N, C-alpha and C positions, 0 to 999 in steps of 0.2 A: 662364454655367454651364458652358456648353458649352467655353469657354476654359479653364474653374478645371479640366474634366475633362480637357485635354491638355496644358495649360501649367503650370511652376512659378511659384505664385504670386511668390514670392522674385526671381528672375533672369531669369523671361519665357522661359526655356528650354523646351523638349517635356519632357514629364514621363514616366515609365516607361510609361504605355499609348500614348502618342503614337510614343513611338521603337518600340516593337514593331513597329507600322503601318509606320513608315517601313522597319525594318530588313528587314520582307520584302519590300517594295517594292524594297529596295536588292539583294538576294539573288536576285528574278527577272530585276531587268534584268543584274546580274552574270553569271549563266547565259545568258541571250539575246545576250550581247555577247562573250563569250568573256573574260571580266577576272575579277578578283579583289577584293576588299576586305575592308577590317580590322576588328575591335572593337576598340575602345581603352577599357578599364575605369580608371578615375583614380579614386585616392585619396589624397587629402592629408597629408604627413608631419606627426603632431604638431599637429593641427587643434584636439584637443580640449584639450590645454594651453593653445593660444592664446585659447581662448575662455574657456577657466576663469581667465584671467591680465588679458585687457583686458575679457569680458565678452561676451553672446550679440550685442550690439548691433552692436562691431566686427565679429566672426564673420562676421554678416551681410552688412557691406558688403565684408569681403573675398570672400566667396564671389559678391556681383554685380561688384565689378572683376574678378575672375578670369574669371568667365561672359562678361563683354564683352570681355576682352582674348583670351581662346582664341577666341571666333568672329568676330573680325576679323582672326585669323593664320591662319587655318584654309582651307583652299580654301571655295568657293563652295557647292560641294557635298557639303559636311560637314555631314553630321546630329549636333549636339552637344546633349545632353539632361543633364539633374539628374535621379539617380535617388532624390538623397534624402541629409540629411546634407551632408557634404563629397564622395560619388559623384559623378562624372558619369561619361557614356558619348560618343565619338566613335567616328561610322560616316563611315570611309575610302572611297567608292567607288572606282570607275573604276581599280585598279590592275592593270597589265600582269602584274607579280607580285608576290608577297610584299616581296621587298629593296625593292621602291620606298616602302615604307614606312617604311623605316629616317629618311629626313631628317624626316618630319613628325611621327616619335615625337621626335626630338632636335629639332626646333622647339616641341612641346610643354613638354619639359622646361625648356625655355629660358625660354619664354615666361611659364610657373609662378614658375622662380626670380626672372625681372624684377619679378613682383609683390611688394614687398615683406609681408612677414606682418606687420609691427610697424613702424608709421611712429615711434616711438620710439626703437630701436635700430636700424632698418635690416637685421634678421634676412631672407635670403632665405625664400623657401617653397619647400620643393621636396614632390615627389609618385609614388609608384609607380605603374605603369604595366602592366597585363597587357593582352597581345594576341593573340585569335584570328582564324583567318583562316578566308576562304568563298570557290570549293565546297571542299572534303574529299574524300578518300580515300570514306569514307562519308557515307550523308544523315545532315544535322543539322537541325535547326531554329534559329529565332530565339532561345528560351530557351536551346539548349543551347549557341546562341555564345557568348550573355552568359556563361552559366555559366562556359564555358570561360576567358573572359577574364576574371572576376572568381578563377577557380582561378590564371591565370597572376599577375595583381596582388599575391595572397597569396604568392606565391612571392617575388616581384620585395621584399617587404614584406621576408619572411624571409632574401632576400639580403644586405638591407643598406639599403634605400632607396633613395631618389632615383635610378631606373633603372628600364628596362621589360625585362618577361620575355615572352617569345613562347611559346605554348600548343603543345607538341609533341602533336599529335592520332596519331601513331604508338606514342607513347611510352605516352600513355593507353588507346590502344586495347591495348597489351600489359599495363597493368594490369588494365582491366577483363577481359580474357580470363581472366588468372591469378585473378583473385577468382572469377570464375565456376567454374573448376576447382577452387579451395580449399571451394567450395560446392558441386561434384560429390563430393568427395571424402569432405565433411563426411556429405554423406547415404548415402553409399556404405560408411562405416563403421559409420552407424546402421542400414541395412538388410543387416549381415552379409556385404558382398559380398568382403572381405578375406579371404584364406588365407596360410596358412604352408605353406611347401616345405622341405623339409631335405636339407641337401647331406653328404655322410659324411665325417669326419677320420680318418684309420688310420694305424697304423702300416706304411710303404712295406715294412719288410724281413719281418716276424712276420705280415704280414695282419690285425692286430687292429684291430677297431674303437675309435676310442679317444670317440667322440662324432659329434653333429652338428651345422650352425649351421643355426637359422631363418634365414628369407628370406622377408618377405613378397612378395604377390603379390596383384593386383586382377582378381579375375573378374568383367570389364564385361560387362554385360548386352548391348551391341552390338558392343564393339571384342574380346572375348575375353578371353582372361589376357595380364595386362600386367606386365611387368618394372619392378621398382621405378625405372627408370630412366626411364620414361613418366610417374611421377606422384609421386617424390618429392622432386623438386628444389622443384617449387611448394611444398611445408612449409616449405623453409629459414624460420628466423627465423618462423615460425607457431606462434601456440600449439594449433595443431592438432597439429601435430607431436609433442607430449607425449602428446593423446589417444591418436593411432596407437601410439605408443610404449608407453603403457601397456596397450593392446589385446594389442600382440605378448607383452608380457610373460605374461600372464595366458594367454593361449592357449597358448603354450609351457608354462607349467607344469600346464597340462590335460594335454595333450599326454605329457608326462613322467609324469604320476599314468597315464594310460591304458595307455602300454606298462609301466610297472611292474606293472601289475593282467594283462598279459598276457604276464607275467614275462621282458621286456626291460627291462633295467636300461641306459639310455643317456643320458650327460650332452648338454645343448642347451644350446648359448651363442646369445645372443641381443645384438643389435646394439643400444647405448645412445646416443642423440642428444646434444649438446651441451645441448640446450635442456631435455631431461630431467633431467640432470647438474645443471644449476644451479638446478632447482626444490628450494624449502627442506624440502618434504614428500618427497622421494624416496626416502632409504632409511625414514621411516615407511610409506611406501605398499608399499615391497617387502618391511617384515618383515610387513603384513597380507595382502600376496599369498602369502606362505609360509606363514603362517597359515591360510589357507585351503586348503591343501594338506599337513595334518600327515604323510600317508602317504608323503610323497618326501624326501628328504634333501637340505637346502639346497647341497650341492655337486654335487648334478645339473645346476646352473643356474649356468652360465657370464656373466658380461659383457664383453663385448667394448667397450673404449674405444678411439675413436679417437685416435691419438695427439695431433691437432689439436685436439683438445677439451679440452685440457688449457692450452690455450694463454694463456686469459685469467688463471688463478688456479690454479697448481699445487699450490698449499699447500693449498687448498679441495678440487681433487678426489682428492691424496691423502689428507685426512682424511675424504672421503667413500668413497672404496674402501677404508679400513681398518676403518668401520662396517659396510661390506659384506664383507671378510672374518671380521670377529667374527660374523655372522650364519651362516656357513657358507658363503657363495657365492664360487666361483672369481671371479678379475677376469683379463682379459686387456688387452693394449695390442696394438690392431689395427693395420694399414697399419703397422708399424713400419719406420723411415726416411724416410719421406714429410716429416716435421717440421720443425720449427728448431732444437730442442735434443734430438734423440735421447736423446745420452746423460745430459741432466739428467732427463730421464723415465725414462731406464732406472733411473736410480741411485735417485730421490723416490718416484717410484709403487709400491703394493707390490702390482702385478701379480704372479700365478705364470705368467702366460703370454705369450709375444712371439710375434705373427704376423706374418711378414716379407712385407711391401706385394708382389704378385703383379707389378710390371713390375720386380724386379730377378730374379725369378724366370723370366717369360717370357724378357727378354735374354742370359740367363747362357750361354747356348749358342752366342751368337756374341759375347757382348761381355765380353772378359776384367775389365773396372771391377766389373760387377752381381757375377761371379763371386767376386771379390776383397771385396765388400762382403759376401758369403753368408757368406763363411768369415768375416770380422772379426766379423759377428754369432752367429754360434755360438762363436766363442769368447768372447765376452762371457756370454752368455747363460750358457755353461756354466760361467764362472767364477763367476756372480751367481746361479744355482741356478737358471736358469729355463727350462723347457719351449719347445721351437721349434717352431713349426709354419708350415710351408712355404704360402700359397696362390699358385694358379695353376699347379699340376701339370698342364699338358696335353698332354704326352705322356709316352709310356714314358723317349724320351731324357729329360725333365725328371727324372722319378723318381729313374733311374740316377745322374745327372749330381749330385744331391743325397746319395746317400747317397753316394757318392765323397767327397763333403763333411762328410759326419757328421751330415747331416738327415734323420731318420728318420721324423717325421711330415710329412704332406701332406694336401693337400685340394685338388684340380680335379677338370677332365672327364676327364683318365685315370685317376681312379679311380672317378667319378661326378658326373654332373650331378645340380642340386637336383631333388629327386623330390617327390609327396605325401607325407603320412605315411603311408598305408595302403600303402605301397610298401616303406616302411624294412625291417618284419621279415624279408622275404621277400629283400630284398636284403642284407640283414646274413646271412641262413642260408648265402647262396650265394657271395658274393663272395669272391674269391679274387684275389692280385697276383700281376702278371705275372711268371713263372719266373724272368726274366732281373732282376729287383731282386735277387733274395734272391743270386741269384750275382755281384750289384756290391759290388765290394769296400770295405770297409770304408776309412776315412783312415790313415795311419799317425801315430802320436804325435808331435807336434810337439816339435822339441828346439831350445833355442838355437844356433845357431851359435856355435861358437868365437871367439874373441875374438882378433885377430889382434895381431903385435907391434907397439908403436908407437902403437897404439889405445889412446884414453883408456876407462877404464871407466864 
């Protein structure tokens, strides 16, 4: 009974229980001697089909033959165990470094291939191996090492079988950290820790405030106020991004209604992530959100769509934006100039506003190319009857240059930094543009140069 509790009845190899004891001893020995050990999780490829084809007795014979071959081929201090079915684990101790395991892993694959799975047709047997190493930067126990090797074995299967995959502890640590961060963001959303700040958009020549952009912030209980760059990247391609986006939209509508009641009619723009656009219920949810606030005009809400968000399906995004416009909502193309097919977007997407990416605005004072790009965008926008807003107006010099190029609408630190909603009414009441902006000359009308004699028309 003691032997049955520690050894596999079919192959005579240690079972899971005894393997755990042996692995714990090997881990302690590795620490004492300053060596490494490898845990190799082995799963045969196609064993189920073989079993169904030749029957369970032939399958058992194969497992016995394989166990004997591997046990004879591996170093004497190796622990080889059967976990059940066609799953085996080998513990390779006394490695000077992780790379020293490679010849042994290649040998395991070779010996498995040499063990014919089907004596009738000589088909070679293959296996997928997953490998984890000990010690690691973080403390791990025997069960964690086995789970890591199992996870790596699954990756070997996914990569094409008949190979081995090494568990990446650093990558796994990053994934666990990201999952923990996503959990914290979900809790923050539940506990109402997010707030919206608002950055004004103005006519730099007349001084009129044409709207504000809603920008999310996290009022973290320990870390203080966090900008989007500190937490939004963790939400990329996560369904939680949709929940956060829905909260921003609803909170922005509530703020519009609150300002309306106070006598301040101010359009608010909201950034819409690609994952939100991809939701089949995006337009119905938008319609329902507007219905919850019948006192405000839908035109006071502007949806800012990143140019790169339309890369997946330009037709679908175009249709969606048409539906938004039918609701009375304004749409804008954000970060214009950073995508792969900007002119295609400009032609097909039914947006009323173009926001020139701040990278062009910030560099235009020193880089003639950025200035030329801005001139080109302004010309296109004028021809297609689009309103243009320049982001990244960081200094008075940027504003004056934009005005000389013919761009009168801007947003940036030279105008105002993002601020809490309660500060907006007072800012709107007292803000005045730099007097130098009003004095900036308007661009001269463009005229086509005359054709020179002999030049083709």
